[in-house]
Backbone as a chain_set.jsonl record, in Angstrom:
{"seq": "MGTRMLRVIGRAALQLTVFCGIALLARGAMAATPVLLVFGDSLAAGYGIAANAAWPVKLEAELAQRGKPYRVINASVSGETTAGGLTRFPQALKMHSPKLVILELGANDGLRGLPVTKSRANLAAMIAAAQKAGARVHLVGMQMPPNYGQDYTRDFAAMYPALAKQYRTGLTPFLLAPVINRPDWFQPDQLHPVAAAQPAIATMIARDLAPLL", "coords": {"N": [[48.295, -9.368, -19.739], [46.535, -12.302, -20.661], [44.341, -13.394, -23.417], [42.404, -15.274, -22.731], [42.067, -14.767, -19.947], [40.971, -12.334, -19.972], [38.629, -12.769, -21.004], [37.447, -14.435, -19.064], [37.275, -12.557, -16.807], [35.538, -10.815, -18.177], [33.208, -12.29, -18.443], [32.658, -12.86, -15.729], [32.127, -10.044, -14.767], [29.818, -9.535, -16.39], [28.061, -11.264, -15.369], [27.937, -10.331, -12.734], [26.683, -7.828, -13.249], [24.226, -8.524, -14.386], [23.132, -9.781, -12.102], [23.041, -7.847, -10.178], [21.307, -6.191, -11.462], [18.961, -7.708, -11.422], [18.545, -7.801, -8.66], [18.06, -5.204, -8.006], [15.671, -4.762, -9.504], [14.054, -6.634, -8.113], [14.065, -5.341, -5.56], [12.813, -2.951, -6.258], [10.251, -3.753, -7.028], [9.419, -4.705, -4.63], [9.265, -2.545, -3.02], [7.277, -1.148, -4.363], [5.03, -2.551, -3.737], [2.456, -2.229, -1.509], [2.561, -1.946, 1.986], [1.105, -4.025, 4.603], [0.27, -3.884, 7.744], [0.296, -6.054, 10.411], [-0.83, -5.914, 13.615], [-0.802, -7.248, 16.593], [-1.628, -9.825, 19.024], [-0.757, -12.855, 20.641], [-2.541, -14.469, 19.076], [-2.351, -13.552, 16.623], [0.483, -13.704, 16.272], [1.228, -16.181, 16.085], [1.214, -18.322, 17.913], [2.54, -21.328, 19.313], [2.579, -22.586, 16.942], [4.182, -23.002, 13.67], [5.932, -20.25, 12.435], [5.473, -19.531, 9.725], [3.001, -20.531, 9.4], [0.861, -19.069, 10.431], [-2.082, -17.088, 10.476], [-1.526, -14.253, 9.362], [0.661, -14.665, 7.469], [-0.898, -16.421, 5.704], [-2.834, -14.703, 4.953], [-1.433, -12.867, 3.213], [-0.944, -14.424, 0.953], [-3.767, -14.976, 0.347], [-4.619, -12.454, -0.246], [-3.079, -11.834, -2.558], [-4.05, -13.81, -4.259], [-6.576, -12.694, -4.713], [-5.988, -10.51, -6.189], [-5.09, -8.33, -5.074], [-2.455, -7.371, -3.956], [-0.429, -7.267, -1.225], [2.433, -6.611, 0.972], [2.736, -8.235, 3.722], [3.429, -7.534, 6.861], [4.093, -8.97, 9.916], [4.009, -7.852, 13.056], [3.176, -8.721, 15.471], [3.038, -9.632, 19.054], [3.339, -12.239, 21.293], [1.423, -12.338, 24.133], [0.817, -9.618, 24.397], [-0.696, -6.559, 25.555], [-3.129, -4.003, 25.113], [-2.045, -1.689, 26.111], [0.802, -2.217, 26.204], [1.014, -2.545, 23.379], [0.231, 0.0, 22.594], [2.521, 1.405, 23.328], [4.59, 0.358, 21.627], [3.781, 1.055, 19.183], [3.989, 3.514, 17.668], [6.745, 3.311, 16.934], [6.735, 1.101, 15.135], [5.04, 2.095, 13.013], [6.687, 3.928, 12.062], [8.842, 2.702, 11.23], [7.792, 0.788, 9.158], [5.986, 2.053, 7.428], [3.147, 1.658, 6.804], [0.468, 1.066, 4.525], [-1.878, -0.054, 5.332], [-3.299, -1.087, 8.316], [-3.865, -3.795, 10.598], [-5.4, -4.109, 13.382], [-5.1, -6.257, 16.193], [-5.828, -6.538, 19.043], [-6.322, -6.697, 22.555], [-7.48, -9.066, 23.675], [-5.789, -10.21, 25.748], [-5.954, -8.134, 27.629], [-8.683, -8.492, 28.201], [-8.648, -11.019, 29.465], [-7.224, -10.611, 31.663], [-9.094, -9.059, 33.089], [-9.055, -6.108, 32.718], [-9.948, -2.721, 32.862], [-12.523, -2.028, 30.532], [-12.714, 0.659, 29.506], [-10.24, 1.669, 29.607], [-8.922, -0.185, 27.799], [-10.321, 0.481, 25.501], [-9.548, 3.195, 25.213], [-6.713, 2.84, 24.688], [-6.805, 1.426, 22.253], [-8.081, 3.343, 20.604], [-6.207, 5.457, 20.544], [-4.124, 4.186, 19.19], [-5.467, 3.655, 16.681], [-6.087, 6.389, 15.852], [-3.436, 7.159, 15.607], [-2.457, 5.744, 13.468], [-3.995, 6.523, 11.412], [-3.432, 9.211, 11.232], [-0.96, 8.756, 10.207], [-1.395, 8.227, 7.795], [-2.432, 5.712, 7.146], [-4.835, 3.218, 6.435], [-7.249, 1.583, 8.812], [-8.005, -1.642, 9.973], [-9.933, -3.218, 12.189], [-9.866, -5.958, 14.459], [-11.829, -7.871, 16.428], [-12.415, -9.298, 19.636], [-13.994, -11.77, 22.048], [-15.2, -12.203, 25.151], [-15.348, -15.027, 27.608], [-18.503, -16.138, 29.152], [-18.025, -16.279, 31.963], [-16.868, -13.995, 33.011], [-18.606, -12.414, 33.647], [-21.711, -10.774, 32.888], [-21.906, -8.11, 32.233], [-19.204, -7.173, 31.732], [-18.658, -8.796, 29.644], [-20.365, -8.175, 27.698], [-19.802, -5.468, 27.294], [-17.119, -5.432, 26.521], [-17.17, -6.842, 24.16], [-18.661, -4.971, 22.731], [-17.006, -2.872, 22.439], [-15.51, -3.057, 20.086], [-17.084, -2.884, 17.722], [-18.0, -0.253, 18.192], [-15.828, 1.378, 18.22], [-14.86, 1.095, 15.506], [-17.082, 2.325, 14.284], [-16.95, 4.846, 15.169], [-14.332, 5.775, 14.202], [-14.411, 5.064, 11.665], [-13.289, 2.701, 10.701], [-12.339, -0.604, 9.238], [-13.84, -3.584, 9.982], [-13.472, -6.888, 11.718], [-15.575, -8.613, 13.61], [-15.233, -10.69, 15.321], [-12.39, -12.458, 15.882], [-12.087, -15.266, 16.287], [-14.2, -16.518, 14.967], [-14.6, -18.35, 12.914], [-13.594, -20.619, 13.835], [-14.511, -21.235, 16.392], [-16.564, -23.296, 16.901], [-15.227, -25.55, 16.524], [-13.669, -27.691, 18.273], [-11.523, -29.29, 17.695], [-9.902, -27.657, 16.176], [-8.135, -26.267, 17.88], [-5.438, -25.62, 20.012], [-4.156, -27.603, 22.797], [-4.505, -25.889, 24.989], [-6.815, -24.656, 24.473], [-7.222, -22.046, 23.681], [-5.669, -21.186, 21.634], [-5.637, -21.299, 18.064], [-5.002, -24.18, 15.906], [-2.562, -24.911, 13.526], [-3.947, -25.728, 11.145], [-6.356, -24.401, 11.27], [-5.684, -21.775, 10.448], [-5.819, -20.967, 7.746], [-8.648, -20.63, 7.397], [-9.23, -18.52, 9.062], [-7.698, -16.529, 8.001], [-8.987, -16.27, 5.541], [-11.563, -15.285, 6.299], [-10.686, -12.694, 7.301], [-9.606, -11.568, 4.893], [-11.703, -11.324, 3.368], [-13.528, -9.557, 4.936], [-11.761, -7.278, 4.82], [-12.032, -6.396, 2.173], [-13.549, -4.033, 1.632], [-11.888, -1.875, 2.285], [-9.891, -2.19, 0.56]], "CA": [[47.036, -10.185, -19.504], [46.034, -13.11, -21.869], [42.9, -13.195, -23.953], [41.513, -16.14, -21.936], [41.957, -14.189, -18.772], [40.143, -11.235, -20.19], [37.281, -13.365, -21.179], [36.884, -14.685, -17.767], [36.98, -11.423, -16.224], [34.256, -10.232, -18.925], [32.011, -13.01, -17.962], [32.33, -12.466, -14.298], [31.581, -8.817, -14.798], [28.456, -9.619, -16.866], [27.134, -12.076, -14.45], [27.586, -9.466, -11.673], [25.895, -6.687, -13.613], [22.891, -9.091, -14.251], [22.752, -10.171, -10.724], [22.615, -6.493, -9.622], [20.013, -5.67, -12.247], [17.909, -8.629, -10.976], [18.516, -7.557, -7.209], [17.475, -3.979, -8.118], [14.293, -4.93, -9.773], [13.206, -7.237, -6.925], [13.859, -4.345, -4.639], [11.906, -1.86, -6.771], [9.048, -4.403, -6.87], [8.862, -4.853, -3.15], [9.009, -1.157, -2.624], [6.146, -0.678, -5.047], [3.999, -3.25, -3.091], [2.034, -1.609, -0.22], [2.687, -2.665, 3.134], [-0.012, -4.263, 5.449], [1.025, -4.331, 9.01], [-0.572, -6.808, 11.521], [-0.308, -5.608, 14.956], [-1.611, -8.005, 17.497], [-0.795, -10.463, 20.214], [-0.37, -14.439, 20.264], [-3.352, -14.889, 18.092], [-1.753, -13.158, 15.316], [1.904, -14.019, 16.01], [1.154, -17.844, 15.65], [1.693, -18.956, 19.077], [2.502, -22.767, 19.22], [2.654, -23.091, 15.543], [5.295, -22.502, 12.81], [5.704, -18.796, 12.015], [4.797, -19.455, 8.395], [1.613, -21.146, 9.259], [0.125, -18.072, 11.029], [-2.953, -16.377, 9.467], [-1.059, -13.085, 8.614], [1.177, -15.279, 6.284], [-1.807, -16.956, 4.868], [-3.527, -13.641, 4.324], [-0.826, -12.306, 2.154], [-1.231, -15.335, -0.265], [-5.031, -14.719, -0.049], [-4.828, -11.002, -0.878], [-2.56, -11.943, -3.885], [-4.985, -14.63, -5.116], [-7.732, -11.811, -4.984], [-5.559, -9.499, -7.066], [-4.772, -7.166, -4.156], [-1.149, -7.715, -3.426], [0.201, -6.408, -0.174], [3.431, -7.086, 1.695], [2.256, -8.411, 4.888], [4.451, -7.551, 8.028], [3.577, -9.377, 11.146], [4.665, -7.233, 14.24], [2.582, -9.16, 16.746], [3.911, -10.196, 20.064], [2.493, -13.002, 22.24], [1.212, -11.774, 25.457], [0.653, -8.217, 24.165], [-1.779, -5.987, 25.762], [-3.326, -2.809, 24.478], [-1.058, -0.691, 26.785], [1.928, -2.611, 25.557], [1.013, -2.243, 21.886], [0.413, 1.422, 22.344], [3.901, 2.005, 23.529], [5.486, -0.104, 20.588], [3.009, 1.307, 17.922], [4.585, 4.563, 16.849], [7.934, 2.906, 16.121], [6.19, 0.196, 14.088], [4.548, 2.868, 12.162], [7.823, 4.786, 11.512], [9.572, 1.615, 10.55], [7.262, 0.052, 8.101], [5.135, 2.937, 6.873], [2.066, 0.753, 6.275], [-0.693, 1.731, 3.797], [-3.046, -0.541, 5.821], [-2.972, -1.777, 9.505], [-4.726, -4.707, 11.111], [-5.188, -4.137, 14.788], [-5.696, -7.356, 16.614], [-5.369, -6.479, 20.46], [-7.451, -6.616, 23.501], [-7.718, -10.312, 24.337], [-5.04, -10.135, 26.902], [-6.723, -7.009, 28.651], [-9.917, -9.09, 28.757], [-8.26, -12.233, 30.374], [-6.823, -10.057, 32.965], [-10.133, -8.32, 33.694], [-8.777, -4.843, 32.818], [-11.171, -1.94, 32.535], [-12.843, -1.711, 29.13], [-12.615, 2.001, 29.197], [-8.831, 1.817, 29.337], [-8.564, -0.857, 26.383], [-10.792, 1.405, 24.301], [-8.775, 4.456, 25.083], [-5.452, 2.556, 24.115], [-7.062, 1.228, 20.837], [-8.357, 4.539, 19.992], [-4.979, 6.149, 20.24], [-3.487, 3.51, 18.048], [-6.2, 4.011, 15.506], [-5.712, 7.763, 15.491], [-1.969, 7.4, 15.097], [-2.324, 4.941, 12.158], [-4.76, 7.249, 10.581], [-2.643, 10.356, 11.176], [0.281, 8.501, 9.486], [-1.933, 8.059, 6.334], [-2.806, 4.25, 6.96], [-6.242, 2.736, 6.683], [-7.097, 0.628, 9.701], [-9.004, -2.6, 10.177], [-9.99, -3.713, 13.66], [-10.246, -7.127, 14.685], [-12.143, -7.954, 17.793], [-12.485, -10.55, 20.373], [-15.029, -11.911, 22.955], [-14.629, -12.901, 26.484], [-16.36, -16.076, 28.039], [-19.424, -15.483, 30.119], [-17.777, -16.324, 33.343], [-16.348, -12.737, 33.334], [-19.715, -11.485, 34.159], [-22.546, -10.553, 31.756], [-21.751, -6.547, 31.875], [-17.973, -7.142, 31.163], [-18.525, -9.6, 28.378], [-21.044, -7.267, 26.738], [-19.026, -4.262, 27.15], [-15.891, -5.828, 25.89], [-17.614, -7.22, 22.881], [-19.367, -3.927, 22.078], [-15.892, -1.983, 22.305], [-14.663, -3.019, 18.857], [-17.881, -1.995, 16.584], [-18.114, 1.242, 18.55], [-14.555, 1.982, 17.834], [-14.888, 0.972, 14.152], [-17.903, 3.288, 13.973], [-16.378, 6.237, 15.558], [-13.054, 6.176, 13.417], [-14.662, 4.569, 10.282], [-12.288, 1.601, 10.213], [-12.894, -1.945, 8.824], [-14.083, -4.461, 11.272], [-13.903, -8.19, 11.927], [-15.967, -8.568, 14.954], [-14.573, -11.791, 16.214], [-11.301, -13.3, 15.341], [-12.13, -16.87, 16.267], [-15.604, -16.977, 14.501], [-14.566, -19.588, 11.963], [-12.987, -21.975, 14.583], [-15.004, -21.498, 17.757], [-17.193, -24.373, 17.093], [-14.44, -26.554, 16.057], [-12.662, -27.906, 19.35], [-10.212, -30.028, 17.242], [-9.121, -26.744, 15.791], [-7.548, -25.574, 19.123], [-4.433, -26.402, 20.686], [-4.646, -28.131, 24.083], [-4.919, -24.693, 26.011], [-8.234, -24.175, 24.058], [-7.172, -20.591, 23.327], [-4.964, -20.686, 20.325], [-5.971, -22.208, 16.966], [-3.901, -24.824, 15.392], [-2.191, -24.504, 11.923], [-5.125, -26.238, 10.291], [-7.305, -23.325, 11.399], [-5.278, -20.556, 10.083], [-6.278, -20.382, 6.477], [-10.022, -20.086, 7.553], [-9.164, -17.162, 9.69], [-7.089, -15.557, 6.84], [-10.112, -16.097, 4.443], [-12.53, -14.412, 6.782], [-10.256, -11.45, 7.255], [-9.531, -10.987, 3.627], [-13.28, -10.948, 3.013], [-13.801, -8.254, 5.698], [-10.842, -6.181, 4.353], [-12.582, -5.964, 0.885], [-14.096, -2.57, 1.41], [-10.737, -1.089, 2.413], [-8.855, -2.548, -0.48]], "C": [[46.62, -10.979, -20.759], [44.609, -12.981, -22.169], [41.918, -14.021, -23.098], [41.143, -15.481, -20.585], [40.964, -13.088, -18.834], [38.758, -11.62, -20.349], [36.622, -13.753, -19.983], [36.344, -13.535, -16.922], [35.522, -10.663, -16.79], [33.168, -10.995, -18.416], [31.657, -12.671, -16.621], [31.604, -10.91, -14.197], [30.106, -8.641, -15.367], [27.642, -10.239, -15.934], [26.906, -11.148, -13.241], [26.652, -8.36, -11.933], [24.493, -7.398, -13.787], [22.423, -9.333, -13.045], [22.307, -8.818, -9.918], [21.398, -6.005, -10.082], [18.739, -6.3, -11.628], [17.605, -8.084, -9.445], [17.788, -6.097, -7.212], [15.793, -3.923, -8.472], [13.546, -5.521, -8.69], [13.063, -6.233, -5.847], [12.947, -3.274, -5.01], [10.415, -2.525, -6.656], [8.472, -4.504, -5.513], [8.579, -3.543, -2.657], [7.661, -0.48, -3.073], [4.935, -1.405, -4.347], [3.695, -2.692, -1.733], [2.297, -2.499, 0.84], [1.425, -2.876, 4.151], [0.709, -4.819, 6.658], [0.026, -4.83, 9.979], [0.182, -6.582, 12.78], [-1.17, -6.285, 16.033], [-0.817, -8.777, 18.628], [-0.646, -12.116, 19.784], [-1.384, -14.999, 19.2], [-2.985, -14.609, 16.647], [-0.258, -13.562, 15.118], [2.077, -15.571, 15.95], [1.731, -18.511, 16.85], [1.524, -20.615, 18.931], [2.411, -23.261, 17.99], [3.904, -22.54, 14.822], [4.887, -20.953, 12.422], [5.049, -18.728, 10.759], [3.615, -20.161, 8.244], [0.582, -20.142, 9.883], [-0.75, -17.539, 10.087], [-2.36, -15.113, 8.837], [-0.449, -13.55, 7.238], [0.26, -15.745, 5.111], [-2.633, -15.76, 4.139], [-2.801, -12.981, 3.318], [-1.111, -13.11, 0.92], [-2.718, -15.151, -0.579], [-5.295, -13.539, -0.683], [-4.397, -11.159, -2.339], [-3.455, -12.629, -4.897], [-6.218, -13.606, -5.637], [-7.423, -10.605, -5.936], [-5.432, -8.372, -6.346], [-3.548, -7.456, -3.409], [-0.825, -6.856, -2.371], [1.302, -7.304, 0.409], [3.059, -7.101, 3.137], [3.361, -8.485, 5.942], [3.902, -7.832, 9.244], [4.369, -8.864, 12.389], [3.991, -7.462, 15.491], [3.429, -9.804, 17.682], [3.039, -10.91, 21.074], [2.511, -12.317, 23.717], [0.79, -10.233, 25.547], [-0.684, -7.719, 24.657], [-2.069, -4.624, 24.951], [-2.435, -1.689, 24.848], [0.321, -0.863, 26.054], [1.937, -2.144, 24.032], [0.956, -0.699, 21.675], [1.911, 2.094, 22.368], [4.796, 1.595, 22.261], [4.998, 0.428, 19.347], [3.798, 2.475, 17.045], [5.96, 4.066, 16.162], [7.671, 2.073, 15.026], [5.833, 0.88, 12.875], [5.794, 3.432, 11.298], [8.501, 3.833, 10.721], [9.123, 1.156, 9.342], [6.468, 0.924, 7.164], [4.131, 2.211, 6.1], [0.889, 1.681, 5.587], [-2.137, 1.28, 4.708], [-2.635, -1.234, 7.223], [-4.06, -2.433, 10.15], [-4.464, -4.619, 12.564], [-5.713, -5.25, 15.373], [-5.128, -7.35, 18.148], [-6.409, -6.366, 21.345], [-7.724, -7.952, 24.349], [-7.09, -10.43, 25.547], [-5.579, -9.328, 28.101], [-7.89, -7.803, 29.129], [-9.645, -10.263, 29.773], [-7.808, -11.668, 31.772], [-7.909, -9.229, 33.813], [-9.875, -6.74, 33.611], [-9.859, -3.98, 32.468], [-11.352, -1.748, 30.996], [-12.381, -0.493, 28.647], [-11.215, 2.147, 28.739], [-8.387, 1.045, 28.024], [-8.944, 0.025, 25.316], [-9.873, 2.514, 24.118], [-7.445, 4.051, 24.269], [-5.748, 2.303, 22.54], [-7.417, 2.409, 20.143], [-7.188, 5.336, 19.599], [-4.11, 5.447, 19.175], [-4.123, 3.892, 16.672], [-5.906, 5.38, 15.032], [-4.401, 7.949, 15.1], [-1.72, 6.865, 13.676], [-2.956, 5.936, 11.225], [-4.208, 8.557, 10.198], [-1.417, 10.167, 10.156], [-0.217, 8.162, 8.082], [-2.177, 6.479, 6.132], [-4.342, 4.171, 7.235], [-6.209, 1.583, 8.055], [-8.363, -0.315, 9.777], [-8.82, -3.207, 11.583], [-10.531, -5.034, 13.715], [-10.562, -7.404, 16.087], [-12.183, -9.309, 18.339], [-13.701, -10.656, 21.291], [-14.578, -12.556, 24.061], [-15.805, -13.891, 26.849], [-17.18, -15.515, 28.973], [-19.065, -15.539, 31.583], [-17.069, -14.979, 33.94], [-17.499, -11.811, 33.77], [-20.501, -10.831, 32.822], [-22.127, -8.953, 31.308], [-20.347, -6.482, 31.289], [-17.873, -7.631, 29.912], [-19.325, -8.638, 27.355], [-20.343, -6.041, 26.327], [-17.792, -4.407, 26.284], [-16.246, -6.173, 24.346], [-18.068, -6.079, 22.064], [-18.22, -2.805, 21.738], [-15.529, -1.912, 20.711], [-15.59, -2.441, 17.703], [-18.164, -0.448, 17.0], [-16.968, 2.027, 18.108], [-14.542, 1.961, 16.283], [-15.862, 2.143, 13.621], [-17.406, 4.593, 14.117], [-15.227, 6.726, 14.684], [-13.222, 5.618, 12.066], [-13.539, 3.677, 9.858], [-13.087, 0.394, 9.704], [-13.111, -2.639, 10.063], [-14.232, -5.983, 11.004], [-14.379, -8.309, 13.233], [-15.367, -9.441, 15.954], [-13.651, -12.776, 15.405], [-11.465, -14.887, 15.121], [-13.571, -17.452, 15.717], [-15.54, -18.28, 13.707], [-14.107, -20.871, 12.737], [-13.656, -22.188, 15.981], [-15.856, -22.666, 18.02], [-16.521, -25.562, 16.738], [-13.397, -26.926, 17.276], [-11.364, -28.566, 18.854], [-9.357, -28.972, 16.355], [-8.279, -25.758, 16.745], [-6.468, -26.403, 19.46], [-5.011, -26.811, 22.102], [-5.097, -26.96, 25.111], [-6.261, -24.161, 25.668], [-8.444, -22.909, 23.888], [-6.658, -20.204, 22.061], [-5.204, -21.794, 19.312], [-4.639, -22.906, 16.619], [-3.617, -24.412, 13.943], [-3.257, -24.78, 11.074], [-6.067, -25.133, 10.249], [-6.957, -22.048, 10.581], [-5.762, -20.054, 8.793], [-7.728, -19.973, 6.6], [-10.234, -18.709, 8.133], [-8.837, -16.074, 8.524], [-8.406, -15.307, 5.842], [-11.063, -15.066, 4.948], [-11.948, -12.976, 6.962], [-10.041, -10.844, 5.981], [-10.798, -10.477, 3.048], [-13.666, -9.598, 3.647], [-12.824, -7.178, 5.106], [-11.223, -5.674, 2.933], [-12.853, -4.455, 0.657], [-12.925, -1.661, 1.565], [-9.762, -1.193, 1.188], [-9.3, -2.071, -1.933]], "O": [[46.379, -10.383, -21.808], [43.783, -12.549, -21.365], [40.809, -13.59, -22.78], [40.008, -15.63, -20.131], [40.188, -12.887, -17.9], [37.824, -10.945, -19.918], [35.432, -13.505, -19.789], [35.218, -13.522, -16.425], [34.67, -10.112, -16.093], [32.196, -10.398, -17.953], [30.539, -12.249, -16.328], [30.575, -10.748, -13.541], [29.323, -7.797, -14.932], [26.532, -9.766, -15.688], [25.789, -11.138, -12.725], [25.903, -7.94, -11.051], [23.55, -6.789, -13.283], [21.229, -9.102, -12.853], [21.349, -8.789, -9.146], [20.545, -5.489, -9.361], [17.713, -5.675, -11.362], [16.432, -7.961, -9.093], [16.921, -5.907, -6.358], [14.928, -3.261, -7.898], [12.487, -5.012, -8.322], [12.011, -6.218, -5.209], [12.319, -2.693, -4.125], [9.483, -1.848, -6.221], [7.268, -4.41, -5.271], [7.645, -3.41, -1.865], [7.063, 0.414, -2.474], [3.846, -0.833, -4.394], [4.572, -2.671, -0.869], [2.273, -3.718, 0.667], [0.779, -1.879, 4.475], [1.461, -5.792, 6.711], [-0.944, -4.16, 10.333], [1.348, -6.882, 13.036], [-2.265, -5.787, 16.294], [0.3, -8.484, 19.054], [-0.433, -12.454, 18.62], [-1.039, -15.949, 18.497], [-3.278, -15.323, 15.688], [0.206, -13.738, 13.992], [3.194, -16.048, 15.749], [2.719, -19.236, 16.725], [0.487, -21.106, 18.486], [2.143, -24.459, 17.897], [4.594, -21.678, 15.366], [3.745, -20.571, 12.167], [4.107, -17.947, 10.621], [3.17, -20.425, 7.127], [-0.601, -20.474, 9.807], [-0.372, -17.459, 8.918], [-2.735, -14.901, 7.684], [-0.799, -13.098, 6.148], [0.488, -15.566, 3.915], [-3.02, -15.835, 2.973], [-3.49, -12.455, 2.444], [-1.495, -12.533, -0.098], [-3.002, -15.159, -1.777], [-6.111, -13.492, -1.604], [-5.106, -10.748, -3.257], [-3.636, -12.243, -6.052], [-6.725, -13.703, -6.755], [-8.286, -9.857, -6.394], [-5.657, -7.317, -6.939], [-3.643, -7.784, -2.227], [-0.934, -5.648, -2.581], [1.203, -8.53, 0.386], [3.063, -6.039, 3.759], [4.16, -9.421, 5.916], [3.185, -6.961, 9.735], [5.38, -9.487, 12.713], [4.088, -6.698, 16.452], [4.413, -10.452, 17.324], [2.125, -10.32, 21.651], [3.511, -11.864, 24.275], [0.474, -9.701, 26.611], [-1.717, -8.286, 24.303], [-1.211, -4.216, 24.168], [-2.098, -0.835, 24.027], [0.892, 0.042, 25.445], [2.832, -1.427, 23.584], [1.537, -0.167, 20.728], [2.34, 3.008, 21.664], [5.656, 2.381, 21.864], [5.739, 0.301, 18.373], [4.148, 2.291, 15.879], [6.242, 4.375, 15.004], [8.3, 2.245, 13.982], [6.193, 0.44, 11.783], [5.85, 3.379, 10.07], [8.753, 4.107, 9.547], [9.931, 1.076, 8.417], [6.288, 0.461, 6.037], [4.212, 2.13, 4.874], [0.495, 2.763, 6.023], [-3.16, 1.958, 4.798], [-1.625, -1.938, 7.218], [-5.125, -1.837, 10.309], [-3.384, -5.02, 12.998], [-6.914, -5.394, 15.144], [-4.148, -8.023, 18.468], [-7.468, -5.916, 20.909], [-8.121, -7.917, 25.514], [-7.795, -10.764, 26.499], [-5.643, -9.728, 29.263], [-8.135, -7.838, 30.335], [-10.343, -10.424, 30.774], [-8.032, -12.248, 32.834], [-7.701, -8.808, 34.951], [-10.48, -6.058, 34.437], [-10.745, -4.459, 31.761], [-10.422, -1.354, 30.292], [-11.753, -0.408, 27.592], [-10.955, 2.663, 27.652], [-7.583, 1.564, 27.25], [-8.199, 0.338, 24.388], [-9.435, 2.79, 23.002], [-7.07, 4.75, 23.327], [-5.074, 2.857, 21.671], [-7.018, 2.488, 18.981], [-7.118, 5.851, 18.484], [-3.45, 6.103, 18.369], [-3.479, 4.342, 15.724], [-5.497, 5.544, 13.883], [-4.141, 8.84, 14.29], [-0.959, 7.393, 12.864], [-2.339, 6.153, 10.182], [-4.403, 9.037, 9.081], [-0.948, 11.064, 9.455], [0.614, 7.819, 7.241], [-2.114, 6.019, 4.992], [-4.96, 4.866, 8.042], [-5.239, 0.848, 8.24], [-9.517, 0.101, 9.671], [-7.746, -3.613, 12.027], [-11.565, -5.302, 13.101], [-9.695, -7.218, 16.941], [-12.019, -10.318, 17.653], [-14.445, -9.677, 21.341], [-13.671, -13.387, 24.013], [-16.972, -13.692, 26.511], [-16.81, -14.537, 29.622], [-19.737, -14.903, 32.394], [-16.752, -14.883, 35.126], [-17.342, -10.659, 34.174], [-19.862, -10.438, 31.846], [-22.05, -8.653, 30.117], [-20.225, -5.734, 30.319], [-17.149, -7.094, 29.074], [-18.844, -8.405, 26.246], [-20.308, -5.648, 25.161], [-17.5, -3.574, 25.426], [-15.548, -5.732, 23.433], [-17.926, -6.11, 20.841], [-18.44, -1.941, 20.889], [-15.294, -0.836, 20.16], [-15.129, -1.683, 16.85], [-18.505, 0.41, 16.186], [-17.08, 3.175, 17.679], [-14.136, 3.012, 15.789], [-15.522, 2.839, 12.664], [-17.456, 5.4, 13.189], [-15.115, 7.925, 14.429], [-12.26, 5.661, 11.298], [-12.92, 3.861, 8.81], [-14.317, 0.374, 9.734], [-12.579, -2.271, 11.111], [-15.035, -6.358, 10.149], [-13.54, -8.094, 14.108], [-15.054, -9.129, 17.103], [-13.987, -13.611, 14.565], [-11.116, -15.563, 14.153], [-13.993, -18.581, 15.967], [-16.373, -19.173, 13.864], [-14.253, -22.004, 12.279], [-13.396, -23.186, 16.653], [-15.958, -23.09, 19.171], [-17.174, -26.6, 16.636], [-12.277, -26.42, 17.204], [-10.296, -28.443, 19.454], [-8.28, -29.311, 15.863], [-7.847, -24.663, 16.386], [-6.448, -27.622, 19.289], [-6.113, -26.439, 22.505], [-5.976, -27.155, 25.95], [-6.828, -23.344, 26.393], [-9.588, -22.456, 23.898], [-7.007, -19.198, 21.443], [-5.033, -22.984, 19.576], [-3.514, -22.483, 16.884], [-4.36, -23.675, 13.294], [-3.474, -23.952, 10.189], [-6.607, -24.905, 9.166], [-7.847, -21.349, 10.097], [-6.096, -18.875, 8.668], [-8.086, -18.995, 5.942], [-11.132, -17.926, 7.823], [-9.496, -15.08, 8.218], [-8.719, -14.178, 5.465], [-11.388, -14.104, 4.252], [-12.733, -12.047, 6.772], [-10.258, -9.636, 5.878], [-10.928, -9.443, 2.394], [-14.07, -8.653, 2.968], [-13.341, -6.072, 4.949], [-10.761, -4.602, 2.54], [-12.455, -3.803, -0.308], [-12.985, -0.609, 0.929], [-8.948, -0.308, 0.924], [-8.571, -2.282, -2.902]]}, "num_chains": 1, "name": "protein.A"}
């Protein structure tokens, strides 16, 4: 084998070694960054907008700017109810081993008029499972329109702070608080915020997360 060929092989081996080293460093840095699991419905999944425009993606950047880096994993599913979420949740905990969980579920229960007691029990079970797995929990609430009846609307809204108090979780009382008075920040269905509204939601949640971080 000629000298030139040996040099070519040597350079290739060196490049491969450098590449592997960089990959290992990147993997180590990723493993060292704690995971924040966002577990919600279409309001967190980014329904109707690009996936990278949804507020969980913006939240990761917001936390990094605040000097609290987390690797945000968005396991939200459009149309999800608390019952469906409870079914999926154990596997999500096992797969991602999060240090922090944001639970954003219940809106679809409310839109279907499901009993608040059942929704509360499902959320409580998920909170307990996350805490048992060693994760801190931040609960994100919703509100129902008044046409669902005064009692239902009141009980639904009260469910989130009651759970937060009982389980000592973080709390954002109303996910849509930053956008509710901006009709131009909603898609034509008047339910899902547009991409331009997502940073405002991420900023609110980052602020509310501060005590847990």
